[in-house]
RODO-2510 file (C-alpha; in nm, 4 decimals, decimal comma):
residues 90
     n   res          X          Y          Z
     1     m    -6,6554    -3,4344    -1,9874
     2     k    -6,4527    -3,7322    -1,9347
     3     r    -6,6310    -3,7931    -1,5689
     4     v    -6,9797    -3,7789    -1,7549
     5     v    -6,8767    -4,0380    -1,9924
     6     l    -6,7673    -4,2745    -1,7085
     7     e    -7,0698    -4,2058    -1,4951
     8     n    -7,2819    -4,2982    -1,8079
     9     a    -7,1261    -4,5937    -1,9089
    10     p    -7,2640    -4,9512    -1,7987
    11     k    -7,0960    -5,0682    -1,4755
    12     n    -7,0219    -5,3967    -1,6589
    13     d    -6,8272    -5,2376    -1,9460
    14     k    -6,4621    -5,3417    -1,9188
    15     l    -6,3731    -5,3415    -2,2885
    16     t    -6,2781    -5,7250    -2,2193
    17     s    -6,4299    -5,8754    -2,5293
    18     p    -6,2281    -6,0032    -2,8019
    19     s    -6,3520    -5,7822    -3,0610
    20     i    -6,3144    -5,4377    -2,8710
    21     q    -5,9621    -5,5714    -2,7819
    22     m    -5,8979    -5,6417    -3,1505
    23     e    -6,0289    -5,2793    -3,2522
    24     i    -5,7908    -5,1446    -2,9766
    25     v    -5,5012    -5,3407    -3,1571
    26     d    -5,5821    -5,2552    -3,4602
    27     v    -5,5847    -4,8827    -3,4082
    28     v    -5,2733    -4,8858    -3,2452
    29     a    -5,1020    -5,0609    -3,5109
    30     a    -5,2455    -4,8091    -3,7518
    31     e    -5,1240    -4,5164    -3,5639
    32     s    -4,7777    -4,6988    -3,4953
    33     t    -4,7522    -4,7577    -3,8956
    34     k    -4,8356    -4,4081    -3,9435
    35     a    -4,5588    -4,2717    -3,7133
    36     i    -4,3156    -4,4926    -3,8643
    37     i    -4,3932    -4,3925    -4,2023
    38     d    -4,3852    -4,0322    -4,1147
    39     d    -4,0336    -4,0699    -3,9655
    40     l    -3,9398    -4,2415    -4,2774
    41     g    -4,0519    -3,9630    -4,5318
    42     d    -3,9096    -4,0272    -4,8570
    43     q    -3,6063    -4,1833    -4,7550
    44     l    -3,4437    -4,5385    -4,8746
    45     f    -3,5209    -4,8316    -4,6452
    46     a    -3,4857    -5,2090    -4,5911
    47     i    -3,7092    -5,4648    -4,4961
    48     l    -3,5918    -5,7694    -4,2926
    49     i    -3,7823    -6,0687    -4,2836
    50     d    -3,7514    -6,3491    -4,0549
    51     e    -3,9222    -6,6962    -3,9839
    52     s    -3,9219    -6,9365    -3,6957
    53     r    -4,1504    -7,2248    -3,6074
    54     d    -4,2866    -7,2489    -3,2506
    55     i    -4,3142    -7,5819    -3,0691
    56     s    -4,6726    -7,6598    -3,2535
    57     d    -4,4789    -7,6264    -3,6069
    58     k    -4,6542    -7,3135    -3,6851
    59     e    -4,4349    -7,0468    -3,8684
    60     q    -4,4351    -6,7060    -3,7334
    61     m    -4,2954    -6,4346    -3,9644
    62     v    -4,1495    -6,0867    -3,8450
    63     v    -4,1246    -5,7918    -4,0568
    64     i    -3,8444    -5,5056    -3,9685
    65     l    -3,8286    -5,1892    -4,1181
    66     r    -3,4554    -5,0298    -4,1218
    67     y    -3,3779    -4,6890    -4,2487
    68     v    -3,1621    -4,3992    -4,1541
    69     n    -3,3757    -4,1047    -4,0175
    70     k    -3,3493    -3,7351    -4,0610
    71     y    -3,1108    -3,7071    -3,7645
    72     g    -2,8831    -3,9583    -3,9335
    73     s    -2,9460    -4,2209    -3,6992
    74     i    -2,9827    -4,5902    -3,8220
    75     v    -3,3602    -4,7007    -3,6955
    76     k    -3,4661    -5,0423    -3,6836
    77     q    -3,8513    -5,0883    -3,6105
    78     f    -4,0890    -5,3721    -3,5744
    79     f    -4,3342    -5,3535    -3,8178
    80     s    -4,5554    -5,6746    -3,8129
    81     i    -4,5677    -6,0469    -3,7110
    82     g    -4,7876    -6,2895    -3,8979
    83     h    -4,8475    -6,6581    -3,9735
    84     g    -4,6331    -6,7968    -4,2550
    85     t    -4,8183    -7,0511    -4,4687
    86     a    -4,4842    -7,1502    -4,6604
    87     t    -4,1439    -7,0095    -4,6558
    88     t    -3,9580    -7,2175    -4,8961
    89     v    -3,7486    -7,0965    -5,1808
    90     e    -3,7675    -7,2808    -5,5141
***
C-alpha cells in the first residue's frame, strides 16, 4: 500500500512548505502532550517556567512539567516554548 501512495504522489511533493511543516509539528506536539498526560495520570505535578532574553531582546519562555510517574521515578518533561510578552511581577 505504501508503495502505491509513493508512486501516485507528485514528483515535486517534498513536504517542505511552511504550512505542511507547521502541521507536522502541531501533530507531533499533540501526540507528545497526550503521551505525557497519559503517563502523568491523576498524579500531582509541578510546572516550572523559565524566561530568557535572546540577543534581539525577545523573551523566550519554557514550560517544564515535573512529576513522579507510576514507577516512582521523578520525570521532568519539556512541555512547551513560547514568546513572552511581559514577565515582570508587580
